[in-house]
N, C-alpha and C positions, 0 to 999 in steps of 0.2 A: 562473421560465425554463422550459423546456418542451425535453429533449433531445429529437430529431426523428430524429441520425444519429447510429450508429456504428459501429463499427468500420472506417473509413475513415480517411484524409488527406484533410478539406477543403482549399481554399487560398482559391478564389476566390466568391462565390456574387452570385445578383442572385434577386431576386423580381419577376415580373412575370402582370400575370394570375389570381394565387393561388397560385403556382406559383415554388417554392421550384428554381433550378439552381442544381450549384456542381460544381466541380470537383476533382479530385480527383491534388492533384500525384505521377505515380510516374514511374516509365520507360515504363510500359503505361499514361499516366494517360485518364482516361474525363471526361465531363459526364452529371450524373446530371440527375433532375429529380423532382422532392417536390411533388405536389399537398397543398396546406395546405390545402384545404379540405374533406377527405378525413374520412371518420372512423376512420381508421387513415393514419398514414403510413408510405410506400412509396417508397424510391426506386430508380426505374425507370432503364436507360445510354442513354443518348441517342447520344453518341459512346463509340468505343473508336482506343486503337492513338495514344493522344496522347502526347507526351515531354512530359513535366513541366507538363504548363497549371498555371500558377499562378494566373490570374483569367479571369473571366469576367461580361460583360455586354449587354445588352440596351436593342435602341430597335428599335421599327415595325420588332419580330416577325422582326427579327438578331440574330443570337446572334454578339458575339466574345467570340475565348479567347484570348491570350496567351500561348503557348511557351518558359517563360524559358531552356529550355536547345537550344530549334533557335534560337532570336534570327526568331521572326515569330506575326505575331499570323494569327491563322486567321477563315475568318465563313462561316454559314450558315444557310439561313430554317429560321424556330422552325416554321412550319407546315408541312416538308415530311414527310413519310412514311418518307421516307430521303433522311437529310440529304446534302445535298453540298457537302464540307468545301471552299474555297478559301483558297487566302490573301494574304490583303486585304496585307501588307508582308513582305516579307525584311529580313534583316539588319540586325534592330533588337537594339540590345546589353543584351538580359535581360530582353525587359518585363515588366513587371505594375505594377499598380493602374489595370486598365480606365479611364478615367470619361467620358462622353460627357456633349455640354453644347453645345445650340446646334447641330447638328449635323455635330461637332466630337471628333474622340475623343483624347480625350489619354492620357496612359503615360507610366512612370517608365523608361529605361531604365538599366538598374540600374551598369551597372560602364561609361555619360561622366557618370552622375553629374548626369542632366537630365530635365528632363519634356520630352518630343514632343507636336507633335499634327497628325494632321491632320486636313483635310475631307471628312468621308464623302459630301461634294455632288460634289466632284471628282474625276474618270474614274482620272485621276494617279497620287492620292495621294500627292503629294509632303507628306514631313516634315519640319514647321519646330520650331526648338527655340526654345521659350518662356523655361525659367529653367536656366541653367547652374550647371556650378558650385557643385551640389549638395554639404553636407557626408553622406552617406551618405545617400541619400532614402528615406522605410521607406514612405513613404502622401503619399496628398491625394486631399481634396476638393474638386468647385467645389459656392457657396451663393452665390445672388443673385451670379454674376458673380463670386464674390472666389474664390480659390485659397488653400483652408489647407491647412499643408507640413507632414510630421512627419520631424524627422532623429532620426538616431542614428548617430553620428559611428563611426567603424570601431578611429576609433586608443584604448577606451577612456574615452575623454570621456564625458557626462554629455550625451544627445539634446534637442531641444527640440520643440517647436511655434507654428509660425508665428501669433502674434496676432495679429498684422496679419492686412488682404487685400493681396493683387494683385490687380488690377480685371482681368477676364480680355478683358472687351472693351478696352483697356488694350493687354494684352498682345498682341490679337491685330493690330494695326494695327501693332506693329512687323515686319509678317511680310505685309501687305500691300504 
């Protein structure tokens, strides 16, 4: 492994077209990009003045960033020279761990102990609860339409990673 980022507090990261994008989780947080095919790695600031951005993901040249302390999810177009930041969702309870699968954006709501989802093809962006009553969700990934989930309870007990999978397609049907 080769270190390519120094002196920052990176939280979320995503790779698209040989460019690494990451957030710096601070009160005056930023979104950076690093060209991975360049001879020298150089972090460039894309967006500034975010409030504790916790994660980032990219789909179809749209960048999605969660602000865990502002309870919102933002978006901007990757191809714009001066990106216009739009608020995609407000009043999301401590959003982090953004995952896009089949045109849907999934995320953890930290203080509600659940995974929620919105359909990115709908213009009203109604939030749907996918899994609730989670004991300390710390991360998840969707692979082959299955959700793999890590839990770390707040009561001092050891956490676990879900070994089986819950079919995302089946979970989506409960919200149709």
